[in-house]
C-alpha positions as CSV (number, residue, x, y, z in Angstrom):
1,X,22.2,-5.1,-3.1
2,X,21.6,-2.2,-0.4
3,X,19.7,0.8,-1.6
4,X,22.5,3.0,-1.4
5,X,24.1,1.1,-4.3
6,X,21.4,1.6,-6.4
7,X,23.0,4.6,-8.5
8,X,25.4,1.9,-10.0
9,X,22.2,1.4,-12.3
10,X,22.5,4.8,-13.7
11,X,25.3,3.9,-16.3
12,X,25.7,4.2,-19.7
13,X,23.0,1.6,-21.0
14,X,20.3,3.3,-23.1
15,X,16.9,3.8,-21.1
16,X,15.2,1.3,-23.5
17,X,17.4,-1.2,-22.4
18,X,17.0,-1.3,-18.8
19,X,14.3,-2.8,-16.9
20,X,13.1,-1.6,-13.3
21,X,10.5,-4.0,-12.1
22,X,8.8,-4.9,-8.7
23,X,6.2,-7.1,-7.3
24,X,3.2,-5.6,-4.7
25,X,4.7,-4.7,-1.4
26,X,3.5,-7.6,1.2
27,X,1.6,-5.9,4.1
28,X,3.8,-6.1,7.2
29,X,1.3,-7.5,9.5
30,X,1.2,-11.3,9.0
31,X,3.3,-13.9,7.1
32,X,3.1,-14.5,3.3
33,X,0.0,-16.2,1.6
34,X,-0.1,-18.4,-1.7
35,X,-0.9,-15.2,-3.9
36,X,2.5,-13.3,-2.5
37,X,4.4,-16.7,-3.5
38,X,2.7,-17.0,-6.9
39,X,3.3,-13.5,-7.7
40,X,6.8,-13.4,-6.7
41,X,7.8,-16.7,-8.7
42,X,6.2,-15.4,-11.9
43,X,8.1,-11.8,-11.5
44,X,11.4,-13.7,-11.0
45,X,10.6,-16.1,-13.7
46,X,10.3,-12.9,-15.8
47,X,13.4,-11.2,-14.3
48,X,15.7,-14.0,-14.9
49,X,14.4,-14.2,-18.5
50,X,15.3,-10.9,-19.3
51,X,18.8,-11.2,-17.7
52,X,19.3,-14.0,-19.6
53,X,18.5,-12.0,-22.6
54,X,21.2,-9.4,-22.1
55,X,18.8,-6.8,-20.7
56,X,19.9,-5.0,-17.5
57,X,17.1,-5.8,-14.7
58,X,16.6,-4.1,-11.6
59,X,14.2,-6.4,-9.5
60,X,12.8,-4.6,-6.4
61,X,11.2,-5.4,-3.5
62,X,10.1,-4.1,-0.2
63,X,8.0,-4.1,3.0
64,X,4.5,-2.2,3.1
65,X,4.9,-1.0,6.8
66,X,2.2,1.5,7.3
67,X,-1.7,1.2,8.1
68,X,-4.1,0.3,10.8
69,X,-3.9,-3.3,10.4
70,X,-0.3,-3.5,11.4
71,X,-1.0,-1.1,14.2
72,X,-3.5,-3.3,15.3
73,X,-1.9,-6.5,14.9
74,X,1.2,-5.0,17.0
75,X,-1.1,-3.9,20.0
76,X,-2.6,-7.5,19.8
77,X,0.9,-9.3,20.2
78,X,1.8,-6.6,22.8
79,X,4.6,-5.1,20.5
80,X,5.5,-1.6,19.2
81,X,4.8,-1.4,15.5
82,X,8.4,-1.2,14.8
83,X,9.3,-4.5,16.8
84,X,6.1,-6.4,15.2
85,X,7.2,-4.9,11.6
86,X,10.7,-6.2,12.2
87,X,9.7,-9.7,13.1
88,X,7.2,-10.0,10.3
89,X,9.7,-8.6,7.7
90,X,12.1,-11.1,8.6
91,X,9.8,-14.3,8.1
92,X,8.8,-12.7,4.6
93,X,12.7,-12.4,3.6
94,X,13.3,-15.9,4.9
95,X,10.1,-17.2,2.8
96,X,11.4,-15.4,-0.4
97,X,15.0,-16.5,-0.1
98,X,13.4,-20.2,0.4
99,X,11.5,-19.7,-3.0
100,X,14.8,-18.4,-4.4
101,X,13.4,-15.0,-5.5
102,X,16.1,-12.9,-7.2
103,X,15.5,-9.5,-5.8
104,X,18.2,-7.3,-6.6
105,X,17.2,-4.9,-3.5
106,X,14.7,-5.6,-0.9
107,X,13.9,-2.7,1.7
108,X,11.1,-1.2,3.5
109,X,8.6,1.7,3.4
110,X,9.3,2.4,6.7
111,X,13.2,4.1,6.2
112,X,14.9,7.1,6.3
113,X,15.4,7.0,2.2
114,X,11.5,6.6,1.8
115,X,10.6,9.3,4.4
116,X,12.8,11.8,2.8
117,X,11.2,11.3,-0.7
118,X,7.9,11.4,0.7
119,X,8.4,14.7,2.6
120,X,10.1,15.9,-0.6
121,X,6.8,15.0,-2.5
122,X,4.5,16.3,-0.1
123,X,6.4,19.7,0.3
124,X,6.6,20.2,-3.8
125,X,2.5,19.6,-3.6
126,X,1.8,21.6,-0.6
127,X,4.2,24.5,-2.2
128,X,2.6,24.3,-5.8
129,X,-1.3,24.2,-4.5
130,X,-2.1,20.8,-5.2
131,X,-3.6,19.8,-1.7
132,X,-6.5,20.8,-0.2
133,X,-7.9,20.3,3.5
134,X,-11.5,18.9,3.7
135,X,-13.7,17.9,6.6
136,X,-15.3,14.5,6.1
137,X,-17.7,12.5,8.2
138,X,-16.5,9.2,9.6
139,X,-17.5,6.4,11.8
140,X,-16.0,6.5,15.3
141,X,-15.9,3.8,17.8
142,X,-15.8,5.8,21.1
143,X,-15.0,2.8,23.1
144,X,-11.6,2.2,21.3
145,X,-11.0,6.0,20.9
146,X,-10.3,5.7,17.4
147,X,-12.1,6.3,13.8
148,X,-12.8,3.2,11.8
149,X,-11.7,2.3,8.2
150,X,-13.8,0.5,6.0
151,X,-12.5,-3.1,7.0
152,X,-13.0,-2.2,10.9
153,X,-16.7,-2.0,10.4
154,X,-19.5,-4.3,9.0
155,X,-23.1,-3.9,8.8
156,X,-26.2,-4.2,6.4
157,X,-25.5,-3.4,2.4
158,X,-27.6,-0.3,1.7
159,X,-28.1,-1.7,-1.8
160,X,-29.0,-5.6,-1.4
161,X,-29.8,-5.9,2.2
162,X,-27.2,-8.6,3.0
163,X,-25.9,-8.4,6.4
164,X,-22.5,-8.5,7.7
165,X,-20.8,-6.7,5.1
166,X,-17.8,-4.4,4.9
167,X,-17.8,-0.7,5.2
168,X,-17.2,0.2,1.8
169,X,-18.4,-2.9,-0.3
170,X,-20.7,-5.8,-0.3
171,X,-20.3,-9.3,-2.0
172,X,-23.2,-8.3,-4.5
173,X,-20.6,-5.7,-6.0
174,X,-22.1,-2.5,-4.6
175,X,-20.0,0.1,-3.0
176,X,-20.6,2.9,-0.8
177,X,-19.5,5.3,2.0
178,X,-19.1,3.8,5.5
179,X,-22.1,5.8,6.7
180,X,-24.4,4.4,4.5
181,X,-24.1,1.1,6.2
182,X,-27.2,-0.3,8.0
183,X,-26.8,-1.1,11.6
184,X,-22.9,-0.7,11.9
185,X,-20.8,-2.7,14.3
186,X,-17.3,-1.7,15.1
187,X,-14.8,-4.8,14.6
188,X,-12.9,-3.7,17.5
189,X,-15.4,-3.0,20.4
190,X,-18.5,-4.7,18.9
191,X,-20.4,-1.5,19.5
192,X,-22.2,0.8,17.5
193,X,-19.9,3.5,16.0
194,X,-21.1,7.1,15.8
195,X,-20.5,9.5,13.1
196,X,-17.9,12.4,13.6
197,X,-16.0,15.0,11.8
198,X,-12.4,14.6,10.8
199,X,-10.0,16.7,8.5
200,X,-7.9,15.4,5.9
201,X,-5.5,16.4,3.3
202,X,-6.5,15.4,-0.4
203,X,-4.6,15.9,-3.8
204,X,-6.5,18.0,-5.8
205,X,-6.3,16.2,-9.4
206,X,-8.2,18.1,-11.4
207,X,-5.3,20.8,-12.0
208,X,-2.8,17.8,-13.1
209,X,-5.2,15.6,-15.0
210,X,-3.8,16.5,-18.4
211,X,0.1,16.2,-17.2
212,X,-0.9,12.8,-15.6
213,X,-2.6,11.3,-18.8
214,X,0.1,12.7,-21.0
215,X,2.8,11.1,-19.2
216,X,0.9,7.7,-18.8
217,X,0.3,7.8,-22.8
218,X,3.7,8.7,-23.7
219,X,5.0,6.0,-21.2
220,X,2.5,3.5,-23.0
221,X,4.0,4.5,-26.6
222,X,7.5,4.4,-25.5
223,X,7.9,8.3,-26.3
């Protein structure tokens, strides 16, 4: 099924009889692993059971195509991110087909449809005053010429002193900001990163917390 055919699921079937389900989107920076397969098989078994029970099911899957890891993997392979994504996504789909996963539609976050929806949501949040700009301090690799996310820096845990830990969490269970990491080392260049300021856009949750909680409770009770 193609994305533009999903409108066929807007028929007269009562809402409570219709099931829309998905699996976690695999990241498009490498092949599927056993965890992906287990999740997909379990979800597929449930989808098939519900269909056999007479329920209308829309089982969705897609590629998660955005993030630093994809950009870096593409650069290491000498490919444009778009080409690397296409190659990895084709492998994912072959594996899912080989496992017999009965997705009704399989798409990508790197699509015109997703871009349009994201732009619409962003504009609505911005126009209603739910977005705020803040300056934060982040670790920056001057040699690589880029800011480092939590998985691109390792160092000493500020809580237990354990070495070679990620920039946001330690094996001891502690979590912390990357700037609290002792003796940080960039995973990209092997150099010590520096702290620099960067501006980011944040979603202000406090003004809408009540509406979100109410919606979640309504979904949980079937209201």
